[in-house]
C-alpha positions as CSV (number, residue, x, y, z in Angstrom):
1,M,-45.7,-58.0,66.6
2,R,-46.9,-54.7,65.0
3,I,-46.0,-51.3,66.5
4,P,-48.8,-48.8,66.5
5,I,-48.4,-45.9,64.1
6,P,-48.8,-43.2,66.9
7,T,-45.9,-44.9,68.7
8,V,-43.7,-44.8,65.6
9,I,-44.4,-41.0,65.1
10,I,-43.6,-40.3,68.8
11,L,-40.3,-42.3,68.6
12,A,-39.2,-40.5,65.3
13,V,-39.8,-37.1,67.0
14,V,-37.9,-38.1,70.1
15,V,-34.9,-39.3,68.1
16,T,-34.9,-36.1,66.0
17,L,-35.1,-33.8,68.9
18,T,-32.5,-35.8,70.8
19,S,-30.0,-35.7,67.9
20,W,-30.6,-31.9,67.5
21,F,-30.1,-31.3,71.2
22,I,-26.9,-33.3,71.3
23,G,-25.5,-31.5,68.2
24,T,-26.4,-28.0,69.2
25,R,-26.3,-28.0,73.0
26,K,-22.9,-26.2,73.0
27,M,-23.7,-23.7,70.3
28,D,-24.6,-20.1,70.9
29,F,-27.1,-19.1,68.1
30,A,-27.4,-15.5,69.4
31,K,-23.6,-14.8,68.8
32,A,-22.5,-13.7,65.3
33,P,-19.8,-15.9,63.7
34,T,-16.2,-14.6,63.7
35,P,-14.5,-13.6,60.3
36,E,-12.5,-16.9,60.5
37,E,-15.8,-18.8,60.9
38,F,-17.3,-16.9,57.9
39,V,-14.3,-18.0,55.7
40,Q,-14.6,-21.5,56.9
41,I,-18.4,-21.5,56.1
42,A,-17.9,-20.0,52.7
43,K,-15.2,-22.6,51.9
44,Q,-17.4,-25.5,53.0
45,W,-20.3,-24.1,50.8
46,E,-18.0,-23.6,47.8
47,D,-16.6,-27.1,48.1
48,G,-20.1,-28.6,48.5
49,K,-21.9,-26.9,45.6
50,P,-22.3,-28.5,42.2
51,H,-19.9,-27.2,39.5
52,I,-21.8,-26.9,36.2
53,T,-20.0,-25.7,33.0
54,P,-21.8,-22.6,31.7
55,L,-23.4,-22.8,28.3
56,K,-21.7,-20.7,25.6
57,K,-23.7,-17.7,24.4
58,S,-24.9,-17.6,20.8
59,K,-23.3,-15.1,18.4
60,R,-26.5,-13.1,18.6
61,Q,-26.3,-12.9,22.4
62,L,-22.6,-11.9,22.2
63,A,-23.4,-9.2,19.7
64,E,-26.2,-7.8,21.9
65,T,-24.1,-7.8,25.1
66,G,-20.9,-6.7,23.4
67,E,-19.0,-9.6,24.9
68,D,-16.3,-11.7,23.3
69,D,-16.4,-15.4,23.4
70,S,-12.7,-16.3,23.6
71,D,-13.3,-20.0,23.3
72,Q,-15.2,-19.5,20.0
73,A,-12.4,-17.2,18.8
74,L,-9.9,-20.0,19.5
75,N,-12.0,-22.4,17.4
76,H,-11.4,-20.3,14.4
77,G,-7.7,-21.1,14.5
78,P,-4.7,-18.9,15.4
79,S,-4.9,-15.2,14.5
80,K,-2.9,-14.0,11.5
81,K,0.7,-13.2,12.3
82,Q,1.5,-9.5,12.1
83,D,4.1,-8.3,9.6
84,Q,7.6,-7.7,10.9
85,F,8.8,-4.5,9.2
86,P,12.5,-3.6,9.0
87,E,14.0,-1.0,11.3
88,I,14.9,2.2,9.4
89,D,17.2,5.1,10.4
90,F,14.9,8.0,9.6
91,D,17.7,10.5,10.5
92,S,19.6,9.4,7.4
93,S,18.6,10.4,3.9
94,P,17.2,7.4,1.9
95,L,18.5,6.3,-1.5
96,L,16.3,6.6,-4.6
97,S,16.4,2.8,-4.6
98,E,15.4,2.5,-0.9
99,H,13.4,-0.6,0.1
100,G,14.2,-2.4,-3.1
101,V,15.7,-5.3,-1.0
102,L,12.1,-6.1,0.1
103,Q,11.0,-7.0,-3.5
104,D,11.0,-10.7,-2.7
105,K,8.4,-10.3,-0.1
106,G,5.9,-9.3,-2.8
107,A,3.6,-6.4,-3.6
108,G,1.2,-7.1,-0.6
109,Y,3.9,-6.9,2.0
110,L,5.4,-3.7,0.4
111,S,1.9,-2.1,0.3
112,R,1.4,-2.8,4.0
113,F,4.8,-1.5,4.7
114,A,4.1,1.7,2.8
115,R,0.8,2.2,4.7
116,H,2.7,1.6,8.0
117,L,5.3,4.3,7.0
118,E,2.4,6.7,6.2
119,S,0.8,6.0,9.5
120,I,3.9,7.0,11.5
121,G,4.3,10.2,9.4
122,Q,7.2,9.1,7.2
123,A,5.8,10.3,3.8
124,K,9.2,10.3,2.1
125,H,9.9,6.7,2.9
126,A,6.3,5.8,2.2
127,L,6.4,7.2,-1.3
128,L,9.6,5.2,-2.0
129,A,7.9,2.0,-0.7
130,W,4.9,2.6,-2.9
131,E,7.2,3.1,-5.9
132,R,8.9,-0.2,-5.2
133,V,5.5,-1.9,-5.4
134,I,5.3,-0.6,-9.0
135,D,8.9,-1.1,-10.2
136,T,10.2,-4.2,-8.4
137,T,7.2,-6.4,-7.8
138,Y,4.3,-7.8,-9.7
139,P,1.2,-6.3,-8.1
140,D,-2.3,-7.4,-9.0
141,K,-4.8,-4.9,-10.4
142,N,-6.1,-3.8,-7.0
143,E,-2.5,-3.5,-5.5
144,R,-1.4,-1.5,-8.5
145,K,-4.4,0.8,-8.3
146,Q,-3.7,1.5,-4.6
147,A,0.0,2.1,-5.3
148,L,-0.7,4.6,-8.1
149,S,-3.2,6.5,-6.1
150,A,-0.8,6.8,-3.2
151,I,2.1,7.9,-5.4
152,K,-0.1,10.6,-7.0
153,R,-1.2,11.8,-3.5
154,L,2.2,11.7,-1.9
155,K,4.1,13.3,-4.8
156,S,2.0,16.4,-4.5
157,S,3.2,17.0,-0.9
158,Q,6.9,16.1,-1.4
159,P,9.6,18.4,-2.6
160,P,11.5,17.3,-5.8
161,W,14.0,14.5,-5.2
162,N,16.7,16.5,-6.7
163,P,16.9,20.0,-5.0
164,D,19.2,21.3,-7.8
165,P,17.4,20.8,-11.2
166,S,20.4,21.9,-13.1
167,S,22.3,18.8,-11.9
168,G,19.6,16.4,-13.3
169,I,20.4,14.1,-16.1
170,Q,20.0,16.0,-19.3
171,L,17.6,14.5,-21.9
172,T,16.2,15.9,-25.1
173,L,12.7,15.2,-26.3
174,Q,12.9,15.3,-30.1
175,A,10.2,15.3,-32.7
176,G,10.3,15.1,-36.5
177,A,7.3,16.2,-38.6
178,S,6.3,18.1,-41.7
179,V,3.9,20.8,-40.6
180,N,3.0,24.2,-41.9
181,D,2.9,25.8,-38.4
182,A,5.5,24.5,-36.0
183,Q,4.6,26.7,-33.0
184,V,1.7,24.5,-31.8
185,L,3.8,21.4,-32.0
186,K,6.7,23.1,-30.2
187,R,4.5,24.3,-27.3
188,A,3.1,20.8,-26.9
189,L,6.6,19.3,-26.8
190,E,7.6,21.9,-24.2
191,I,4.6,21.1,-22.0
192,A,5.3,17.4,-22.2
193,A,9.0,18.0,-21.4
194,Q,8.2,20.0,-18.3
195,N,5.8,17.3,-17.1
196,M,8.6,14.7,-17.5
197,S,11.1,16.8,-15.5
198,T,8.5,17.4,-12.7
199,A,7.4,13.7,-12.6
200,S,10.9,12.5,-12.2
201,G,11.5,14.8,-9.2
202,S,14.1,16.7,-11.3
203,V,16.1,13.5,-11.6
204,V,16.0,14.3,-15.3
205,Q,15.8,17.7,-17.0
206,V,14.2,17.6,-20.4
207,S,14.7,20.1,-23.2
208,V,13.1,19.9,-26.7
209,K,14.2,19.8,-30.3
210,L,12.0,19.9,-33.3
211,S,13.1,18.8,-36.8
212,L,10.9,20.1,-39.6
213,G,10.4,18.8,-43.1
214,K,8.5,20.3,-46.0
215,N,4.8,19.5,-46.2
216,S,3.8,18.9,-49.8
217,N,0.1,18.9,-48.8
218,K,-0.6,22.3,-47.3
219,Q,-4.2,21.4,-46.7
220,A,-3.5,18.3,-44.5
221,S,-3.9,18.9,-40.8
222,V,-3.3,15.3,-39.6
223,V,0.3,14.4,-40.2
224,P,2.8,11.7,-39.1
225,I,5.0,12.6,-36.2
226,A,8.1,10.8,-35.1
227,L,9.2,11.0,-31.4
228,W,12.4,9.9,-29.6
229,L,14.6,10.8,-26.6
230,S,18.3,11.5,-26.6
231,R,21.2,12.2,-24.3
232,P,23.9,14.8,-25.2
233,A,27.3,13.6,-26.2
234,S,29.7,13.4,-23.3
235,A,33.4,13.8,-23.1
236,T,33.9,10.1,-24.0
237,R,31.3,10.1,-26.8
238,T,31.4,12.0,-30.0
239,T,27.7,11.4,-30.8
240,Q,24.6,11.6,-28.8
241,A,22.8,8.5,-27.6
242,E,19.2,7.9,-28.7
243,T,16.2,5.7,-28.1
244,S,14.3,4.0,-30.9
245,P,11.6,6.3,-32.2
246,V,7.8,5.9,-32.1
247,S,5.5,7.3,-34.7
248,F,1.8,8.4,-34.6
249,M,-0.7,10.5,-36.5
250,A,-2.0,13.7,-35.0
251,D,-3.6,17.0,-35.8
252,A,-0.7,19.4,-35.7
253,S,-3.0,22.3,-35.1
254,D,-4.5,20.9,-31.8
255,E,-2.2,21.5,-28.9
256,S,-4.3,19.4,-26.5
257,I,-4.3,16.3,-28.7
258,L,-0.6,16.8,-29.5
259,N,0.3,17.0,-25.8
260,S,-1.6,13.8,-25.1
261,K,-0.2,11.9,-28.0
262,I,3.4,13.0,-27.2
263,Q,3.1,11.9,-23.5
264,V,1.7,8.5,-24.6
265,G,4.5,8.2,-27.1
266,V,7.1,9.0,-24.3
267,Y,5.5,6.4,-22.1
268,N,5.9,3.8,-24.8
269,I,9.5,4.7,-25.5
270,I,10.4,4.4,-21.8
271,R,8.4,1.1,-21.4
272,K,10.2,-0.5,-24.3
273,Q,13.6,0.8,-23.2
274,L,13.2,-0.4,-19.6
275,A,12.0,-3.8,-20.8
276,T,15.1,-4.4,-22.9
277,E,17.8,-2.7,-20.9
278,T,16.8,-3.1,-17.2
279,S,15.3,-5.6,-14.8
280,F,12.4,-3.5,-13.6
281,S,8.9,-5.0,-13.6
282,Q,7.5,-4.4,-17.0
283,L,5.2,-1.4,-17.4
284,A,1.7,-2.2,-18.8
285,E,1.4,-1.8,-22.5
286,K,-2.0,0.0,-22.3
287,P,-3.0,0.8,-18.7
288,D,-6.8,0.9,-18.2
289,N,-8.5,4.2,-17.7
290,A,-5.2,6.1,-17.4
291,N,-4.9,9.5,-19.0
292,A,-1.6,10.7,-20.6
293,D,-0.6,12.9,-17.6
294,E,-1.0,9.9,-15.2
295,L,1.2,7.7,-17.4
296,I,4.1,10.2,-17.0
297,E,3.3,11.3,-13.4
298,C,2.6,8.0,-11.6
299,Y,3.3,4.9,-13.7
300,I,7.0,5.7,-14.2
301,T,8.8,5.9,-10.8
302,R,11.6,8.3,-10.1
303,L,14.1,5.4,-10.0
304,M,12.8,4.3,-13.4
305,W,13.4,7.8,-14.8
306,R,17.0,7.7,-13.6
307,E,17.7,4.2,-14.9
308,F,16.0,4.9,-18.2
309,A,18.2,7.9,-18.7
310,N,21.3,5.9,-17.8
311,S,20.3,3.1,-20.2
312,I,20.3,5.2,-23.3
313,K,23.3,4.2,-25.3
314,E,24.7,4.9,-28.7
């Protein structure tokens, strides 16, 4: 038996209306829901909605919006651990060898430590830390360049390490030459000696002594010059202690050339002495693009000056 289509439509409408009437006959659609009912409705909607994981934004989208994708950051691995720097009593005066205990941590760590000290306004300690990069570690070319630049910059703003120059270790810069006019050579020696005293922070005080020989060739302007450093005899020594000499050829009438040659000679004397008598990191034999003043001012640290002077023996 087939039911006519109009009858099916009528029955479907009747069933729908009956169900709606039964379900809503006690509801008041003209009355606003209470706050509690709002909460219940929101909860039912939240529980029933589909939860779709949002797509990650591209790097370009993140850059345009200025947002940070933390999930992507995590995928790059853990962030680099920050350095733990030692605590320092800034109220106490540091030693000239301060921060030397950090040498095993390497040049990179000491460089970061020095920059940290500068950032908190501790220039005195920062200069000492930069010096430890030079004299106790083995920095690469870039690390050495940064340290030398910082030392040069900080030294100009710091007072001498030794506030009483007369109490500095006494050294004598000696030269031997056969020249017709000794005045030019003597002035060049005095300038170099003053640069040495200043570069050491008055840790050492340098005087000069010139030993002259007869020049058989009065026309010669370029002559051999011998250079060495000595310490005066003490109460326990009857003779002065000296370093091995270095020799070079120079125009004895050109003060500028003489001054440069003398400072390079002093640097080589100290470099050899420290290499044989101390445990400092070895100074470069011929630093790149360094002028004579920089060799004396920056490459030799104040601690090196002191230990060099103390290492001079009979």
